[in-house]
C-alpha positions as CSV (number, residue, x, y, z in Angstrom):
1,X,138.7,71.4,12.4
2,X,135.0,71.9,12.0
3,X,132.8,74.9,12.9
4,X,130.1,74.5,15.6
5,X,126.8,76.3,15.6
6,X,128.2,79.1,17.8
7,X,131.1,79.8,15.5
8,X,133.8,78.1,17.5
9,X,136.0,75.4,16.0
10,X,136.2,71.9,17.3
11,X,139.8,70.6,17.1
12,X,140.1,66.8,16.8
13,X,142.8,64.8,18.6
14,X,145.4,63.9,16.0
15,X,145.5,60.2,17.1
16,X,141.8,59.4,17.8
17,X,139.8,61.9,15.9
18,X,138.0,62.9,19.2
19,X,136.4,66.4,19.1
20,X,135.9,68.1,22.5
21,X,135.9,64.7,24.1
22,X,133.4,63.1,21.8
23,X,133.9,60.8,18.9
24,X,131.6,62.5,16.4
25,X,133.5,61.4,13.4
26,X,137.1,61.0,12.3
27,X,138.6,64.5,12.0
28,X,135.0,65.9,11.9
29,X,134.3,64.5,8.5
30,X,130.7,63.9,7.4
31,X,129.4,60.5,8.5
32,X,127.0,60.4,5.5
33,X,127.5,61.6,2.0
34,X,125.6,64.9,1.5
35,X,123.1,64.8,-1.4
36,X,124.5,65.9,-4.8
37,X,121.3,67.7,-5.7
38,X,121.4,71.2,-7.0
39,X,119.4,73.6,-4.8
40,X,117.8,75.5,-7.7
41,X,116.5,72.4,-9.4
42,X,115.5,70.2,-6.5
43,X,114.2,72.9,-4.0
44,X,112.5,74.5,-7.0
45,X,110.9,71.1,-7.9
46,X,109.7,70.7,-4.3
47,X,108.1,74.1,-4.4
48,X,106.6,74.0,-7.9
49,X,105.1,70.5,-7.3
50,X,103.4,71.7,-4.2
51,X,102.0,74.8,-5.9
52,X,100.7,72.8,-8.9
53,X,99.0,70.1,-6.8
54,X,97.3,72.4,-4.4
55,X,96.3,74.8,-7.3
56,X,94.5,71.9,-9.0
57,X,92.6,71.2,-5.8
58,X,91.7,74.9,-5.6
59,X,90.6,74.9,-9.2
60,X,88.3,71.9,-8.7
61,X,86.7,73.5,-5.6
62,X,86.2,76.8,-7.6
63,X,84.6,74.9,-10.5
64,X,82.3,73.1,-8.1
65,X,81.3,76.4,-6.4
66,X,80.7,78.4,-9.7
67,X,83.8,80.6,-9.6
68,X,84.9,80.2,-13.2
69,X,87.8,82.6,-13.3
70,X,89.4,81.3,-10.2
71,X,88.9,77.8,-11.6
72,X,90.4,78.6,-14.9
73,X,93.4,80.6,-13.6
74,X,94.2,78.2,-10.8
75,X,94.2,75.3,-13.3
76,X,96.5,77.2,-15.7
77,X,98.8,78.1,-12.8
78,X,98.9,74.4,-11.9
79,X,99.8,73.5,-15.5
80,X,102.6,76.0,-15.7
81,X,104.0,75.0,-12.3
82,X,104.0,71.3,-13.0
83,X,105.6,71.8,-16.4
84,X,108.4,73.7,-14.8
85,X,108.6,71.1,-12.0
86,X,109.1,68.4,-14.6
87,X,111.8,70.4,-16.3
88,X,113.6,71.0,-13.0
89,X,113.5,67.3,-12.1
90,X,114.7,66.1,-15.5
91,X,117.5,68.6,-15.5
92,X,118.7,67.4,-12.2
93,X,118.5,63.8,-13.3
94,X,120.7,64.7,-16.3
95,X,118.9,62.4,-18.8
96,X,115.2,62.2,-19.4
97,X,115.3,58.4,-19.8
98,X,116.1,58.1,-16.1
99,X,112.6,59.4,-15.4
100,X,111.1,56.9,-17.9
101,X,113.1,54.1,-16.3
102,X,111.2,54.5,-13.1
103,X,108.0,53.4,-14.9
104,X,109.3,49.9,-15.6
105,X,108.2,48.7,-12.2
106,X,105.8,49.6,-9.4
107,X,107.6,49.6,-6.1
108,X,105.4,50.7,-3.1
109,X,108.4,50.9,-0.8
110,X,110.1,53.5,-3.0
111,X,108.8,57.1,-2.6
112,X,110.6,58.1,-5.8
113,X,109.0,55.3,-7.8
114,X,105.5,56.0,-6.5
115,X,106.0,59.7,-6.9
116,X,106.9,59.1,-10.6
117,X,103.7,57.3,-11.1
118,X,101.7,60.0,-9.3
119,X,103.2,62.6,-11.7
120,X,102.4,60.4,-14.7
121,X,98.8,60.2,-13.7
122,X,98.5,63.8,-12.5
123,X,100.1,65.5,-15.5
124,X,97.7,64.4,-18.3
125,X,94.6,65.0,-16.1
126,X,95.8,68.5,-15.3
127,X,96.8,69.4,-18.8
128,X,93.6,67.9,-20.2
129,X,91.5,70.1,-17.8
130,X,93.4,73.2,-18.8
131,X,93.1,72.4,-22.5
132,X,89.3,72.1,-22.1
133,X,89.2,75.4,-20.3
134,X,91.2,77.2,-23.0
135,X,89.5,75.8,-26.0
136,X,85.9,75.5,-24.6
137,X,85.7,71.9,-26.1
138,X,84.9,68.7,-24.3
139,X,83.9,70.6,-21.2
140,X,82.4,67.5,-19.5
141,X,85.6,65.6,-19.9
142,X,87.5,68.6,-18.9
143,X,85.6,68.9,-15.7
144,X,86.1,65.2,-14.9
145,X,89.8,65.6,-15.6
146,X,89.8,68.6,-13.3
147,X,88.3,66.6,-10.5
148,X,90.9,63.9,-11.1
149,X,93.7,66.5,-11.1
150,X,92.4,67.9,-7.8
151,X,92.4,64.5,-6.2
152,X,95.8,63.4,-7.4
153,X,97.1,67.0,-6.7
154,X,96.9,66.3,-3.0
155,X,99.4,63.5,-3.5
156,X,101.7,65.7,-5.7
157,X,101.7,68.3,-2.9
158,X,102.8,65.8,-0.2
159,X,104.8,62.9,-1.7
160,X,107.9,65.0,-1.9
161,X,107.9,65.3,1.9
162,X,108.0,61.5,2.1
163,X,110.6,61.4,-0.7
164,X,113.3,63.5,1.0
165,X,112.5,62.0,4.5
166,X,113.3,58.6,3.0
167,X,117.0,59.5,3.1
168,X,119.7,59.5,5.8
169,X,119.8,63.3,5.8
170,X,119.2,64.2,9.5
171,X,117.0,67.3,9.1
172,X,114.8,65.4,6.8
173,X,114.8,61.9,8.2
174,X,114.3,62.9,11.8
175,X,111.1,64.7,10.8
176,X,109.7,62.0,8.5
177,X,106.4,61.9,10.4
178,X,105.8,65.7,9.9
179,X,107.3,66.6,6.6
180,X,104.4,65.4,4.3
181,X,102.0,67.4,6.4
182,X,104.3,70.4,6.5
183,X,104.6,70.2,2.7
184,X,100.8,70.0,2.4
185,X,100.4,73.1,4.5
186,X,103.1,74.9,2.5
187,X,101.4,73.9,-0.8
188,X,98.1,75.3,0.4
189,X,99.7,78.6,1.3
190,X,101.3,78.8,-2.2
191,X,98.1,77.9,-4.1
192,X,96.0,80.2,-1.9
193,X,98.4,83.0,-2.6
194,X,98.4,82.4,-6.3
195,X,94.6,82.3,-6.3
196,X,94.5,85.7,-4.5
197,X,96.8,87.2,-7.1
198,X,95.0,85.7,-10.1
199,X,91.3,85.8,-9.3
200,X,88.9,88.8,-9.1
201,X,88.0,89.9,-5.6
202,X,84.5,88.5,-5.6
203,X,85.8,85.0,-6.3
204,X,88.8,84.8,-4.1
205,X,87.2,83.6,-0.8
206,X,88.3,79.9,-1.4
207,X,91.8,81.0,-2.1
208,X,92.0,83.0,1.2
209,X,90.4,80.1,3.1
210,X,93.0,77.7,1.6
211,X,95.8,80.0,2.6
212,X,94.5,80.4,6.1
213,X,94.1,76.6,6.5
214,X,97.7,76.2,5.2
215,X,99.0,78.9,7.5
216,X,97.4,77.3,10.6
217,X,98.6,73.9,9.5
218,X,102.1,75.1,9.0
219,X,102.2,76.8,12.4
220,X,101.1,73.6,14.2
221,X,103.0,71.0,12.1
222,X,106.1,73.2,12.0
223,X,106.2,73.3,15.8
224,X,105.9,69.5,15.9
225,X,108.6,69.2,13.2
226,X,111.0,71.4,15.1
227,X,110.4,69.6,18.4
228,X,111.0,66.2,16.7
229,X,114.4,67.4,15.3
230,X,115.9,67.8,18.7
231,X,119.6,68.8,18.4
232,X,119.2,68.8,14.6
233,X,116.9,71.9,14.9
234,X,120.1,73.9,15.0
235,X,120.5,73.3,11.3
236,X,117.0,74.7,10.7
237,X,117.6,77.8,12.8
238,X,121.0,78.9,11.6
239,X,122.6,80.1,8.3
240,X,120.7,80.3,5.1
241,X,118.0,77.9,6.4
242,X,117.4,80.0,9.5
243,X,117.1,83.2,7.6
244,X,114.7,81.7,5.1
245,X,112.5,80.0,7.7
246,X,112.2,83.2,9.8
247,X,111.2,85.3,6.8
248,X,108.8,82.6,5.6
249,X,106.9,82.7,8.9
250,X,106.7,86.5,8.9
251,X,105.4,86.5,5.3
252,X,102.8,83.8,6.0
253,X,101.4,85.8,9.0
254,X,101.4,89.1,7.1
255,X,99.9,87.5,4.0
256,X,97.1,85.7,5.7
257,X,96.1,88.7,7.9
258,X,96.3,91.1,5.0
259,X,94.2,88.9,2.8
260,X,91.6,88.4,5.5
261,X,91.3,92.0,6.4
262,X,91.8,93.7,3.1
263,X,92.0,91.2,0.3
264,X,88.3,91.1,-0.5
265,X,87.9,94.8,-0.5
266,X,91.1,95.9,-2.4
267,X,92.5,94.2,-5.5
268,X,96.0,95.6,-4.7
269,X,95.9,94.2,-1.2
270,X,94.8,90.8,-2.5
271,X,97.7,90.8,-5.0
272,X,100.3,91.9,-2.4
273,X,99.0,89.3,0.1
274,X,99.1,86.6,-2.5
275,X,102.7,87.4,-3.5
276,X,103.7,87.3,0.2
277,X,102.2,83.9,0.6
278,X,103.7,82.4,-2.6
279,X,107.1,83.8,-1.5
280,X,106.6,82.3,2.0
281,X,106.0,78.8,0.5
282,X,109.0,79.0,-1.7
283,X,111.2,80.1,1.3
284,X,109.9,77.2,3.4
285,X,110.9,74.7,0.7
286,X,114.3,76.3,0.1
287,X,114.9,76.6,3.8
288,X,114.2,73.0,4.5
289,X,116.4,72.0,1.6
290,X,119.2,74.2,3.0
291,X,118.8,72.7,6.5
292,X,119.0,69.2,5.1
293,X,122.3,70.0,3.3
294,X,123.8,71.6,6.4
295,X,122.8,68.7,8.6
296,X,124.3,66.2,6.3
297,X,127.7,68.0,6.4
298,X,128.0,68.2,10.2
299,X,128.6,64.8,11.8
300,X,127.1,65.9,15.1
301,X,123.6,65.9,13.5
302,X,124.1,62.2,12.5
303,X,125.8,60.9,15.6
304,X,124.0,62.8,18.5
305,X,120.4,61.6,17.6
306,X,121.7,58.1,17.4
307,X,123.4,58.4,20.7
308,X,120.2,59.9,22.2
309,X,118.1,57.0,20.9
310,X,120.5,54.5,22.3
311,X,120.4,56.2,25.7
312,X,116.6,56.1,25.6
313,X,116.7,52.4,24.9
314,X,118.8,51.9,28.0
315,X,122.1,51.4,26.1
316,X,120.9,48.4,24.2
């Protein structure tokens, strides 16, 4: 027996494995093997990478517009986030050499391989820019490294969307067109929120604008993503994933509005708004991760989209 989205149980026929008249899978077992990833490490890696990449972009913009404290603190935030992201990824891999083994080749068709190379380029640029900010030495090279980190940070923020979409997990694969853009929006919300928390009021305008851009992007792309999922949307709307996604949307709206109305007049409001936005981004990443795991475990979410595509193609 397996549970449906409305809590009822589907009982398979003992001889055929048919559930409620449909051959979803034999005895309702998963059609695909659910990922063995740990939620804390991988969902945390998805969130921290997005925060790091977008924070580097924000730091580069702040440096170019003469907002030194926002630039410095966003850059340091990026360094801390990417260091924790590396740690989470390596812990999930089990052995650090598995990460290094990805560098033996360049394989454009592998999001994991290209993502590894992006991290290898981004990390030294980001740490170099932060080191120059902290020590006050080699400032010109530090600024150049910051520009490079901002540019490659956009890839760090988005490649993980392509990475998880390049799997058979229904909630991720069905939204492969939208996930990189949704992750970019979520990253912008996180970096904007962190900037609001870390920067003085007179320098936080770029952080609020980035958060606003991310919030609008998440609203639009999120709707496209949910529409694209079709029946698989149930996995995004129910259980832990549903609770996380609903709370994320509420926090995004509250954070953006509060930052726009009060964030430049009140330090406390800016910090509270920023915290809400960072939490919203984390909840989005953890919600999408939970939806993916749930969709992989229920055979309906693998079989029904395939059946719908076959009907669309005229049964061919």
